[in-house]
C-alpha positions in Angstrom: 1.7 -9.3 -0.9 3.2 -10.9 -4.0 2.9 -14.5 -5.0 5.7 -15.4 -7.2 7.6 -18.6 -8.0 11.1 -19.4 -9.0 11.7 -22.9 -10.3 15.2 -24.3 -10.9 16.1 -26.2 -14.0 14.3 -29.6 -14.1 11.6 -28.6 -11.6 7.9 -28.5 -12.3 5.1 -31.0 -12.8 6.2 -33.8 -15.2 3.6 -35.6 -17.3 4.1 -38.2 -20.1 1.7 -38.0 -23.1 1.9 -39.7 -26.5 5.5 -40.5 -25.9 6.3 -36.9 -25.1 7.5 -35.6 -21.8 5.8 -32.3 -20.6 7.4 -30.3 -17.7 4.9 -27.7 -16.5 6.4 -24.5 -15.1 3.1 -22.6 -14.7 -0.4 -24.0 -14.2 -3.9 -22.6 -13.7 -3.5 -22.7 -10.0 -0.5 -20.5 -10.0 -1.6 -18.0 -12.8 -5.3 -17.6 -11.8 -6.2 -19.6 -14.9 -4.6 -16.9 -17.2 -2.2 -19.3 -18.8 -0.2 -22.6 -18.5 3.3 -23.1 -19.7 5.3 -26.3 -20.3 8.5 -27.5 -21.9 7.8 -30.4 -24.1 10.3 -33.0 -25.3 8.9 -34.6 -28.5 10.4 -37.7 -30.0 11.3 -37.8 -33.7 8.3 -39.1 -35.7 6.2 -39.4 -32.5 2.4 -39.5 -32.3 0.8 -36.1 -32.9 -2.4 -34.7 -31.3 -5.4 -35.1 -33.5 -6.0 -32.0 -35.5 -8.1 -29.7 -33.4 -9.3 -26.1 -32.8 -9.3 -24.1 -29.6 -12.3 -21.7 -30.1 -11.4 -19.5 -27.1 -7.7 -20.2 -26.4 -4.4 -19.0 -27.8 -1.6 -21.5 -28.1 2.0 -20.5 -28.7 5.1 -22.6 -29.5 8.8 -21.7 -29.3 11.0 -24.4 -30.7 14.1 -24.5 -28.4 15.9 -27.4 -30.0 15.5 -29.7 -33.0 12.8 -29.4 -35.6 9.1 -29.4 -35.4 6.3 -29.5 -38.0 3.1 -27.5 -37.5 0.0 -28.1 -39.5 -2.0 -24.9 -39.5 -5.3 -24.9 -41.3 -4.0 -27.7 -43.5 -0.7 -26.2 -44.4 2.5 -27.9 -43.0 5.2 -25.5 -41.7 8.6 -26.7 -40.6 10.1 -24.9 -37.7 13.7 -25.2 -36.5 15.3 -24.1 -33.3 14.5 -20.5 -32.5 11.2 -20.5 -34.5 8.0 -19.2 -32.9 4.5 -20.3 -33.9 1.4 -18.5 -32.7 -2.0 -20.3 -33.1 -4.9 -18.0 -32.4 -8.3 -19.4 -31.4 -10.2 -20.9 -34.3 -7.2 -22.1 -36.3 -7.1 -25.9 -36.9 -3.7 -27.3 -35.9 -1.6 -30.2 -34.9 2.2 -30.6 -34.4 5.0 -32.9 -33.7 8.7 -33.4 -34.2 10.0 -34.1 -37.7 10.3 -37.7 -38.7 14.1 -37.8 -38.1 14.8 -35.1 -35.5 13.4 -34.8 -31.9 12.3 -31.4 -30.7 12.2 -29.5 -27.4 9.4 -26.9 -27.5 8.1 -24.3 -25.0 4.3 -24.4 -25.2 1.9 -21.7 -23.8 -1.9 -21.9 -23.5 -4.0 -18.9 -22.6 -6.2 -19.5 -20.8 -4.6 -22.4 -18.9 -5.0 -26.0 -20.2 -3.0 -28.1 -17.7 -6.1 -30.0 -16.4 -6.6 -31.5 -19.9 -3.0 -32.7 -20.0 -3.3 -34.4 -16.5 -6.3 -36.3 -17.7 -4.6 -37.2 -21.0 -1.5 -38.4 -19.1 -3.7 -40.7 -17.1 -5.1 -42.2 -20.3 -1.6 -42.7 -21.7 -0.4 -44.3 -18.5 -2.6 -47.3 -19.1 -1.2 -50.5 -20.6 -2.4 -49.7 -24.1 -2.6 -46.3 -25.7 -6.1 -44.8 -25.8 -8.1 -45.0 -29.0 -8.3 -41.8 -31.0 -12.0 -41.4 -30.2 -11.3 -41.4 -26.5 -8.7 -38.6 -27.0 -11.3 -36.7 -29.1 -13.9 -37.0 -26.3 -11.4 -35.7 -23.8 -10.6 -32.7 -26.1 -14.3 -31.9 -26.4 -14.8 -31.9 -22.7 -12.0 -29.3 -22.4 -13.6 -27.0 -25.0 -11.6 -28.1 -28.1 -13.1 -29.1 -31.4 -11.7 -31.8 -33.6 -10.7 -30.3 -37.0 
């Protein structure tokens, strides 16, 4: 027996975080926790995740449209459409769209990290954005370290 899924364009679990829209195509429940995959629409100049490290997780980014900036171990790298960025475990990083151009990015976490984003979306659904320390606490609970 094979468990497979085919999702049409626009389908998936949609979350809103820090002004970005995330559309999950694969989550822990469908991949046996091996990975999660989402398409992320990031507004120009939007709020970025706090710099952080995944000690035991790989994160990969494929910029589909626009331009993004990735800070990796303190070095800022600009990445236009078609660029690929691989962040192995242990590398301090953050990212966002450039100040004047939005971005659409495919993001993969291995192992999966979709539970973290669901909790983060709940925090961002409140009337006021969460304080940075609340976001950092959530990151720690999901195995990330602030950089």
